[in-house]
C-alpha positions, 0 to 999 in steps of 0.5 A: 426513510433512506439509508446514509452511506459513508465515503471515508478518506475519497482524498480525490473525490472520485468515489461517486463518479469511479462507479455507478450508484444509481441502483440505489438512489431511492434507497440509500444517500451517498455522503463523500468525505475528502478530508481525513479523520485522525481521531477516533473522537473525528471519526465517530462524530461524523460517523455517527449518523450512518447506517454504511461506511465505505472505506479503502483499504487499511487507510482507517481503523475500526477497532471495538472502541469506534465500532462500540460508538456507532450504533447506527452502524450496519454494514461496514465494506473495505477495499480488497478481501483482507483487512487487518484493521477491523476488529471483526469480533467488535462488528459482529457483536455490535451487530455490524456485517462487514465486506470486502471488494475485489482488487487487482494487484497490479498498480502495486507492480507498477508503481514499484517499477515507478518508483526503482526506475525513477531511482535508478535513473534521477528522474525528479532530479533531472526533470526539476533542473530542466524544468527550472533551467537547472544543469543539463545532465547533473546525475549518472543513472544506475544500470538494471540489465546485468544488476541483481533484484532482491525480492523479500516476498514472492507472491501475487506481487512479488513474483510480477515484479520479478517478471518485470526484473527478468524482463530487463536482463535482470538476476533476480533472486528472492527470499521469504520465511517460507520461500522453496526452490521450487516456488522461486524455479516457479516463477524464474528466480533463484532463491537466496539462502537468507535474507542477509545474503539477499541483503548484501549481494542485491543492488535493487532490493523491494518488499512484497511481504504481507505485514505480521508478527513475523515479518514486522521490523523485518528490516532493522539497523543490523539489516540496514547496515547490510546493503551495499551503499551502491543499492537502492531500497523501495517499499510499497508493501507496509511501513511496518516492515523497515525501521522507519527511524533506521531507514532515515538515518541510513538515507541521511547518512548516505550509507545506500543510495536510495530509496523509493517509499509508498507507505508510512508509519503515520498516514497522511503524513505530517506536514512535518515528519521527517520522511518529507525532508530526507535526502536520496528518498523518492517517496508518494503517498500510498499511491500503490493500489490507486488507479482508475480500474481499481477504484472501478471495481473498489467502488462498483463492488461497494455497490454491488455489498450494498445492494446484496445487503439491503435483499437480504442475501450480503456477499463478499463477507470478511471476518 
């Protein structure tokens, strides 16, 4: 009898076409779920009859309470090589092998700049006006050249965002708890002496940090109050880095010029979530890693992970 593989949160219904799954056709039945299962009970019910689950990034949480309810599950594959929402100890206890895939940082870098440029030049406002017979030119764009870009985080993604900023002729500064002058110099930027200095002196601020105990709530009401009223804030990393209520207040009250968000405290966003109607906000539905090349890599490696597991030599093990 063939094994059953569930691909969850396949919103665009491209999982089975982004890669060649034919090597598994005689051993594995692949079922794609385009809908999001919002509760653990729904997940437990829909995944109960599957031996393999493929999940994207950290969209779906796999705590012990869920893994304990999936006795048939034997292989869990998550895109990327880091996942903070899987209980690895519970997976091991239940005999579940957890594997990852390669992933590229290019798409979130590009989306960061799409949001930043969209905010700076009022792209959505002007496009909507043009298409609906609205006013011809209603916004005045914010310049990038000569302005200061502040990066919270200068890792793989942050450093590439910095390079683009430098190409635009921006003054780029960065800060993180472990950032050194030497590392900043390697990227060609300067290190801000503190988070507070960076926030107070930057015209554009973009976050590129891993969410953890030290970074959760990094920007709260006090930190957001340091931003210039003409400043723009972009977050394509993790929603938990910013106090969401404080950010919404700042946008509603016009204390910052605008924000670009790709990540949220609840995903997918409920229809009545206040983010959907917040002013001065350019928002996308967590598209940071969603690109043709990334999806091709994710699902091609998922097929390889399954093949290796069935051969008794699992690869890209996580946990």
